[in-house]
N, C-alpha and C positions, 0 to 999 in steps of 0.2 A: 696491356703489354707494357712492361717496364720501359722507361725512357732512357735509362743509363745502364750500360754494361758495367758491372762491378758490384752491384748489390747482390747479396746472396739470396737465392730463391729456394727456400727450404720446403720439403714435403714431409708429411707424416708417413710412417710405414703402414702397411695394411692393417696392423693390429692397433695402431694409434698409440703405441707406447714410446717411440723414440722419434727424434727428428733426424732426417737424412738430408744433407744439403747437396744440391747439384746446381752449380752456377758457372757462369762465364764472366771473365773480367777482361777489360782492356788494359794490357800492361805494355806501355810504350807503343810499339808498332806491331804488336801481336795480340790476338785474342786467345786467352788461356782458359780452358775448362778445368773443373775440379776432378774430372775423371775422363777416361777414354770415351769418346762419343763421335757421332757423325755431325759435322758442322757444315751447314749450307749458308752461303752468303748471297743476299739479294739486293738489288737496287730498290728504291721506293716505288718504282714502276712495276716491280714484281719479276724482273729478269734475274735468273740465277747466274751469278758470275764466278762462283767458286764453290768447290766441295772438297772437304778433306775428312779423313778418318784419323782420329788421334786426340791429342790434348791441346795442340797449338795450331793457329792459322795466322800466317803473316799477312799484314795489310799495308805494308810500306809502299807498295806500288799503286795503291788506289788513289783516285782523285779525292779532294776534300768534298764532303757531302754527307748525306744521311743514308744509312744502310740498315738492313734487317738481317739478323742472324737467327737461324733456326738450328738448335742443337738437340740431338736425340741421344740419350744415354742407352746403355745395354738393357735397361729395364723397360725401354720404350717411353720414358718420360720425355716430353717435348717442352723446350723452353724457347720462346720467341722473344728477341730483344732488339730494340731499336737503338742505334748509336750513331755518333757523328765523328768524322775525322776533321 
């Protein structure tokens, strides 16, 4: 699991001919995905604290700490990312 939100996590298409990137970045006090997706936010203890459908999730109201983001795009590709505030 990547330790920083912001690095692009690229996947190969099913034919192996091109790269398609699906990523989530921390931009200020928002988490921003490269495309529409389902984003679920968890504490390190595994408690789900937020869920949104879209490209952005605000995190300004969260306490400082470490969180886990699970993002699922329309193709069913799942990215799990650990980040800190």
